[in-house]
N, C-alpha and C positions, 0 to 999 in steps of 0.2 A: 692285943695280939703281939706275940714276940716273933721276930724274924732273925735270921742269921745265916751264916755260911760255915761249913766245915771245910777246912783247907789242909790238905795233906800233900806233902812233896811225893812225887811218883818217880822214884829212881829205879833203874832196872833191878837193883838188889832187893828193893822191897815192893816191887810192883804187885806180886800175887797177895802179899800181906795187905797192901793198901786197897786192893780190890775188895778183899773180904771185910776189911774194916768199913770201907765206904758202903758196901752192901748192907752190913749190920746197922750202920748209923742210919741209913735210909729207912730201914725197917723200924727202928726205934722212933724215929721222927714221925713216921706215919702212925705208929701205935699211940704217940703222944698227941695226935690230933693234926699233924701237918697235912695240908691239902695235897702237896706234892713234895716229894723228896727224890731227887735223881742226880746221878753223876752227869756232869757236863763234859762233852767232848770238846777240849780245847787244845791248842797248840802250845800253851805254856801257863804259867801261874800269873798272868797278866792281871792287873787290877786287884792284887791281893798283897798282903804283908810279906808274902814269900819272895817278892820282887825287890824288897828293900836293899839288898846288896847292890843292885844296879842303879840305885839313886844317884850316887856320887858321879858316875860317868855320864848318865843322862843329863844331870844338872849342869855339868861342865859343857856338854854339847849344846844345850839349850841356851846357856849364858853366851856362848860364842856365836850363836845365831842372831842375825839382826831381824827383829820383828817390827814392822811399821804398824801404825794405828790403822786397823781395818776400816774399810769403807762401809761395813755393816757390822752389827754386833756378832760375836763369836760365842755360841752357846757351848759351854764346856761341861762334859759329863761328870766332873768332880763335884759340882754344886748345882747343875742344871740351870745356871743363870747366864745371861748374856754379859759379855765383856768387850771392852773397847781398848783398855789400857794395856799396852804391850808388856809392861812389867807384871801385871796380874795375870795376863795370859801365860807367860813363861812360868810363873809360880804354879799355876794350875796344871800346866803340862806335867811338871815334875810330880806334883801331888797325885795325878791321875794314875801314875805307875802303880801305886799301892792302894789306891782308893776304890770303892765300889763304883760301878758305872750306874749313874742315875739316868738311864736312858728314857724310861717312861715319863719321868718328870721333865726331862729336857724337851721331849716332843710336846708335851702338854703346855709347857711354858712358851714354846715357839708358836704353837696354835693360838694360845691366849694372847700372844703379842702380834697376831695378824698373819702368820704363816699359813698358806693354803696349798703350797706346792713344794714337794720334796723330791729331790733327785739323788739317787744312789749311784755312785761312780764305781765302776768295776764289775766284774763277773758276778753273777748270782743276784738274788732277790730277796735275801733274808731280811734286810732292813726295811725294804718296802712292805713285806708282810707284817712286820712288827709295827710299822707306822699305821697301816690300815687297821690293825687290831686296836691300837691305842685310840685313834680317832678316824672313823670310816667316812667323815665328811671331807677329808682332805685328799689331794691327788698325790700319789706316790709313783714314781716311774724310775727307770734305770737307763744309764748309758755305760757302755763297756769300753 
């Protein structure tokens, strides 16, 4: 099975054209056998190569930030693995800016490593719903 993403910048000048291109791309992907093809409503081009110009500034900010060895492993969406080395955590934070989010695999790895309770911090419950779809045996709740 082939998977992928179509990434187009959406500037005001090209907004209508991009919308038509995205609509046509979704139709073609479905015709080619895709189970789902839909435009995502996002606030920016986060986690895509379109964020590459921001990497230099982000990397400088992260380098200037002191990160101590965590008390428990930090699962990072860039590779869906647990990390405890501050240098590796910093490197992955920069990489995450342009890398795909490996959310499903991150949750599966946490569950495989013994996690049974997930807490979403902030308003909304989107992540709680995603976690419950990934593994219905775990508890997912939120705090605002």
